[in-house]
C-alpha positions as CSV (number, residue, x, y, z in Angstrom):
1,M,6.1,-96.7,96.2
2,Q,5.6,-96.2,100.0
3,P,8.9,-97.7,101.3
4,P,11.1,-95.3,99.3
5,K,9.3,-92.3,100.9
6,I,10.0,-93.7,104.4
7,V,13.7,-94.3,103.5
8,T,13.9,-90.7,102.1
9,R,12.5,-89.2,105.3
10,L,14.9,-91.3,107.4
11,S,17.7,-90.2,105.2
12,L,16.8,-86.6,105.7
13,V,16.6,-86.9,109.4
14,L,19.9,-88.7,109.6
15,T,21.5,-86.2,107.3
16,F,20.2,-83.3,109.5
17,F,21.5,-85.1,112.6
18,L,24.9,-85.6,111.2
19,L,25.2,-82.1,110.0
20,T,24.1,-80.7,113.4
21,C,26.6,-82.9,115.2
22,C,29.3,-81.9,112.9
23,S,28.4,-78.2,113.3
24,Q,28.4,-78.5,117.1
25,N,31.7,-80.3,117.0
26,N,33.2,-77.6,114.8
27,I,31.8,-74.9,117.1
28,S,33.2,-76.7,120.1
29,K,36.5,-77.2,118.4
30,S,36.7,-73.6,117.3
31,Y,35.7,-72.5,120.8
32,K,38.4,-74.5,122.5
33,Q,41.0,-73.3,120.0
34,T,40.0,-69.7,120.6
35,Q,40.2,-70.1,124.3
36,L,43.6,-71.8,124.2
37,Q,44.9,-69.0,122.0
38,L,43.6,-66.3,124.3
39,E,45.0,-68.1,127.4
40,A,48.4,-68.3,125.7
41,Q,48.3,-64.6,124.9
42,L,47.5,-63.9,128.6
43,Q,50.8,-65.5,129.6
44,N,52.8,-62.7,128.0
45,P,54.4,-60.7,130.8
46,D,54.7,-57.6,128.7
47,L,51.0,-57.0,128.2
48,S,49.6,-53.6,128.9
49,T,46.9,-53.4,131.5
50,E,44.3,-52.5,128.8
51,T,45.4,-55.4,126.6
52,Q,45.3,-57.8,129.5
53,F,41.8,-56.6,130.4
54,G,40.6,-57.2,126.8
55,I,41.9,-60.8,126.8
56,I,40.4,-61.7,130.1
57,N,37.1,-60.1,129.2
58,Q,37.0,-62.0,125.9
59,I,37.8,-65.3,127.6
60,A,35.0,-64.7,130.1
61,K,32.5,-63.6,127.5
62,N,33.3,-66.8,125.4
63,M,32.6,-68.9,128.5
64,H,29.4,-67.0,129.1
65,A,28.2,-67.4,125.5
66,V,28.4,-71.2,125.8
67,K,26.9,-71.1,129.4
68,D,30.0,-72.7,130.9
69,Y,29.4,-70.9,134.2
70,H,31.5,-73.3,136.3
71,S,34.6,-72.6,134.2
72,L,33.8,-68.9,134.1
73,I,33.5,-68.7,137.9
74,L,36.7,-70.7,138.4
75,F,38.6,-68.7,135.9
76,L,37.7,-65.3,137.3
77,T,37.9,-66.1,141.0
78,S,41.3,-67.7,140.4
79,W,42.5,-64.7,138.5
80,V,41.4,-62.3,141.3
81,E,43.1,-64.5,144.0
82,K,46.4,-64.6,142.1
83,H,46.4,-61.0,141.0
84,E,45.4,-58.9,143.9
85,T,46.7,-55.7,142.4
86,D,44.7,-56.0,139.1
87,P,42.7,-52.7,139.0
88,Y,39.8,-54.5,137.3
89,N,39.2,-57.1,140.0
90,A,35.9,-55.5,141.0
91,Y,34.7,-56.0,137.4
92,W,35.8,-59.7,137.4
93,L,33.9,-60.2,140.7
94,L,30.8,-58.5,139.2
95,M,30.9,-61.0,136.3
96,T,31.3,-63.8,138.9
97,A,28.3,-62.6,140.8
98,N,26.2,-62.4,137.7
99,A,27.3,-65.9,136.7
100,Y,26.1,-67.2,140.1
101,L,22.7,-65.4,139.5
102,E,22.3,-67.2,136.2
103,T,22.8,-70.5,138.1
104,D,20.1,-69.6,140.6
105,A,22.7,-69.1,143.4
106,A,21.5,-65.8,144.6
107,P,23.0,-66.0,148.2
108,V,26.5,-66.6,146.7
109,A,25.9,-63.8,144.2
110,S,25.0,-61.5,147.1
111,Y,28.3,-62.4,148.8
112,Y,30.3,-61.2,145.8
113,F,28.2,-58.1,145.2
114,E,28.8,-57.2,148.9
115,R,32.5,-58.0,148.6
116,I,32.8,-55.6,145.6
117,I,31.2,-52.7,147.6
118,R,33.0,-53.4,150.8
119,N,36.6,-54.2,149.5
120,Y,37.1,-52.4,146.2
121,P,37.0,-48.8,145.1
122,D,34.3,-48.0,142.5
123,L,35.2,-48.6,138.9
124,I,33.6,-47.3,135.7
125,V,33.6,-50.0,133.0
126,Q,31.8,-49.3,129.7
127,E,30.4,-46.1,131.3
128,K,28.8,-48.1,134.1
129,S,29.6,-47.9,137.8
130,I,30.4,-51.3,139.3
131,H,29.1,-50.2,142.8
132,F,25.9,-48.9,141.3
133,L,25.3,-52.1,139.4
134,S,26.0,-54.2,142.5
135,L,23.6,-52.2,144.6
136,Q,20.9,-52.5,142.1
137,Q,21.3,-56.3,142.1
138,L,21.5,-56.5,145.8
139,I,18.2,-54.7,146.1
140,Q,16.6,-57.1,143.7
141,I,17.8,-60.3,145.4
142,S,17.9,-59.3,149.1
143,T,15.1,-60.5,151.3
144,E,16.1,-58.8,154.5
145,P,14.7,-55.3,155.2
146,A,17.8,-54.3,157.2
147,N,20.0,-55.0,154.2
148,R,17.7,-53.3,151.8
149,I,17.7,-50.2,154.0
150,K,21.4,-50.1,153.8
151,Y,21.4,-50.5,150.0
152,F,18.7,-47.8,149.4
153,N,20.6,-45.4,151.6
154,Q,23.8,-46.0,149.6
155,L,22.0,-45.4,146.3
156,I,20.6,-42.2,147.6
157,T,23.8,-40.8,149.0
158,Q,26.3,-42.1,146.5
159,F,24.3,-42.0,143.2
160,P,21.7,-39.2,143.5
161,N,21.9,-38.4,139.8
162,D,21.4,-42.0,138.7
163,V,18.1,-42.8,140.5
164,S,14.8,-41.3,141.2
165,I,15.4,-39.9,144.7
166,T,11.6,-39.6,145.2
167,E,11.0,-43.2,144.4
168,M,14.0,-44.2,146.6
169,Y,12.6,-42.4,149.6
170,Y,9.3,-44.2,149.3
171,R,10.8,-47.6,148.9
172,L,13.2,-46.9,151.8
173,A,10.3,-45.9,154.0
174,L,8.6,-49.2,153.2
175,E,11.7,-51.1,154.3
176,Y,11.8,-49.1,157.6
177,E,8.2,-50.2,158.1
178,K,9.0,-53.8,157.6
179,E,11.8,-53.5,160.1
180,G,9.5,-51.8,162.6
181,E,11.6,-48.6,162.6
182,W,8.5,-46.3,162.6
183,A,10.2,-43.1,163.5
184,Q,12.5,-43.5,160.5
185,A,9.7,-44.6,158.3
186,I,7.6,-41.5,159.0
187,R,10.6,-39.3,158.6
188,T,11.4,-40.8,155.2
189,Y,7.7,-40.7,154.1
190,T,7.9,-36.9,155.0
191,L,11.0,-36.6,152.8
192,F,9.1,-38.3,150.0
193,V,5.9,-36.1,150.1
194,N,8.1,-33.0,150.2
195,R,9.6,-33.8,146.9
196,D,8.3,-31.7,144.0
197,D,7.2,-34.7,141.9
198,A,5.8,-36.8,144.8
199,A,2.2,-36.1,143.9
200,T,2.6,-37.1,140.3
201,I,5.2,-39.9,140.4
202,Q,4.1,-43.3,139.2
203,I,6.0,-46.0,141.1
204,P,5.7,-49.5,139.6
205,D,3.6,-51.9,141.7
206,I,2.7,-49.1,144.2
207,P,-0.5,-47.3,143.4
208,N,-1.5,-44.1,145.2
209,A,1.9,-43.8,146.8
210,Y,1.5,-40.1,147.6
211,Q,-1.9,-40.4,149.1
212,T,-0.8,-43.4,151.2
213,A,2.2,-41.6,152.6
214,K,0.4,-38.3,153.3
215,Q,-2.4,-40.2,155.1
216,L,0.2,-41.9,157.3
217,I,2.0,-38.6,158.1
218,D,-1.3,-36.8,158.8
219,F,-2.5,-39.6,161.0
220,N,0.7,-39.6,162.9
221,K,0.4,-35.8,163.6
222,S,-3.3,-36.0,164.6
223,S,-4.8,-36.4,168.0
224,K,-6.4,-39.8,167.1
225,D,-9.1,-39.1,169.7
226,W,-11.9,-40.2,167.5
227,T,-11.0,-43.9,167.7
228,F,-12.8,-46.6,169.7
229,E,-11.5,-49.7,171.4
230,T,-14.0,-52.1,169.7
231,I,-16.4,-52.0,166.8
232,D,-19.3,-52.5,169.3
233,D,-18.2,-49.4,171.2
234,L,-18.0,-47.4,167.9
235,T,-21.4,-48.5,166.5
236,A,-23.1,-48.0,169.9
237,A,-21.8,-44.4,170.0
238,I,-22.9,-43.7,166.4
239,K,-26.4,-45.1,166.9
240,N,-26.8,-43.1,170.1
241,A,-25.8,-39.9,168.4
242,I,-28.2,-40.6,165.5
243,S,-31.1,-41.5,167.9
244,S,-30.6,-38.2,169.8
245,Y,-30.0,-36.2,166.6
246,D,-26.7,-35.0,168.1
247,Y,-24.8,-33.9,165.0
248,R,-21.9,-32.5,167.1
249,K,-21.2,-36.0,168.5
250,L,-21.5,-37.5,165.0
251,D,-19.0,-34.9,163.7
252,S,-16.6,-35.7,166.5
253,Y,-16.7,-39.4,165.7
254,K,-15.7,-38.9,162.1
255,S,-12.0,-39.6,161.3
256,K,-10.1,-36.3,161.1
257,V,-7.7,-37.8,158.5
258,N,-9.0,-38.5,154.9
259,F,-12.7,-39.0,155.9
260,F,-14.5,-39.8,152.6
261,A,-18.1,-39.6,151.3
262,M,-18.7,-41.1,147.9
263,S,-20.6,-43.6,145.8
264,W,-19.6,-47.3,145.7
265,Q,-18.0,-46.9,142.3
266,Q,-15.6,-44.1,143.3
267,D,-12.0,-44.3,144.6
268,E,-11.7,-43.0,148.1
269,N,-8.4,-41.3,147.1
270,A,-10.2,-39.2,144.5
271,D,-10.2,-35.5,145.2
272,N,-14.0,-35.2,145.2
273,A,-14.3,-38.2,147.6
274,Q,-12.6,-36.4,150.5
275,S,-15.1,-34.7,152.7
276,S,-15.1,-32.4,155.7
277,F,-18.9,-31.6,155.8
278,S,-20.9,-31.4,159.0
279,M,-23.8,-33.8,159.6
280,R,-26.0,-31.0,160.8
281,S,-27.6,-30.1,157.5
282,Y,-28.5,-33.8,156.9
283,M,-30.1,-34.4,160.3
284,R,-32.3,-31.4,160.6
285,G,-35.9,-32.1,159.5
286,N,-35.2,-35.7,158.6
287,K,-36.0,-39.0,160.3
288,I,-32.9,-41.1,160.3
289,H,-33.0,-44.9,160.8
290,Y,-30.3,-47.6,161.1
291,E,-30.1,-51.3,161.1
292,N,-29.6,-53.0,164.4
293,D,-26.6,-55.1,163.2
294,I,-23.7,-54.3,161.0
295,D,-24.0,-55.5,157.4
296,S,-23.2,-59.0,156.3
297,I,-20.4,-57.8,154.0
298,S,-18.4,-56.8,157.1
299,S,-15.1,-58.5,158.0
300,P,-12.8,-58.6,161.0
301,T,-11.1,-55.4,159.8
302,E,-14.0,-53.5,158.1
303,A,-17.6,-53.0,159.0
304,Y,-20.7,-51.3,157.3
305,L,-23.8,-50.0,159.0
306,R,-26.8,-49.4,156.7
307,T,-28.7,-46.2,157.5
308,W,-31.4,-44.3,155.7
309,G,-33.5,-41.1,155.7
310,W,-30.7,-38.6,155.3
311,N,-32.2,-36.8,152.3
312,S,-34.6,-37.4,149.3
313,Y,-31.8,-37.6,146.7
314,I,-29.7,-40.4,148.2
315,H,-31.9,-42.0,150.8
316,V,-29.5,-44.8,151.9
317,W,-26.0,-44.2,153.4
318,Y,-23.7,-47.0,154.5
319,L,-21.4,-45.8,157.3
320,Y,-18.0,-47.4,156.8
321,F,-15.8,-48.4,159.8
322,R,-12.3,-49.9,159.8
323,K,-9.6,-51.1,162.2
324,V,-6.8,-48.6,162.5
325,N,-3.6,-50.0,161.0
326,F,-0.9,-48.0,162.7
327,P,1.8,-50.1,164.4
328,A,3.8,-47.0,165.1
329,D,1.5,-46.4,168.1
330,P,0.6,-49.7,169.9
331,E,-2.1,-47.9,171.9
332,I,-3.9,-46.8,168.7
333,H,-3.1,-49.8,166.5
334,G,-6.1,-52.1,166.2
335,R,-8.7,-49.6,167.5
336,W,-11.7,-48.7,165.3
337,E,-12.5,-45.5,163.4
338,W,-15.4,-44.2,161.3
339,A,-13.6,-43.7,158.1
340,G,-16.3,-42.7,155.6
341,I,-19.7,-43.0,154.0
342,Y,-20.9,-44.9,150.9
343,Y,-23.9,-43.4,149.2
344,G,-26.7,-45.6,147.9
345,E,-27.4,-49.3,148.2
346,K,-24.4,-51.5,148.1
347,L,-23.4,-53.0,144.8
């Protein structure tokens, strides 16, 4: 009885294959007939602008539905070339650009998005601005900071009600940083922090945006006179101040921007981590010690010095030093600062 079962299974497979092929052929046949009918209707010289738009849009949508991007692009670009006065040409080029995106041809898509913004007045189709959609796409696919600066500025000035201006300011400032335009970056970060919702806004993929921007602005305004050229110079000065119990010198070596004192588990941006206390009360009556060398967990940009004897509650303090990252001022960038304290033994 085994052979009949095999024959039955093969028959089912063949039947399914034939039905699928027939179905696909019918779909293909129906698609071609529909497109031919629409193209024939498009030849009518008496069509209203709205009717013409509907026919072209349907032809393009049908091509998109079957993923015939080559025909879609050829059809739309040919139409635009032959009908320069069509008021919907910006929309046809938007569909062209999106078709190129779907074929992983982002540079060509960028050309068409740019062409729309540069050569065509804005157009509202289905309650959407063509220029706004083009700018959004350009920001997504552009890799050049100079271009992204231009696009963000256009969004801010032309579509202030359609975007979060607060977020746009922050992202624009980041692009100015990448381009090395530090004066503009700091100016734009200032615009960002002055927004009412800057302290509470959640920007995707950018944690602690407000704290980061404010720290940069505050650092830019500060004297920066607490920095040292090398980590050796900084640790030598710290050790000398501890050995001589000179709290005034220690206080002067602390960073004047966002100096923190916290446990290892805390976030340095937390409100209770920021500290402006004097070292005086912790040095009087205590015998302070420090290791000769910086700790093994140190790196080329961060360093830790283990010290102890500050008080009976938290005996060990790790003094935390870091390289200054501030390309806006080449004389300060790359120097070292005492940025904070970690309480207790390292984790």
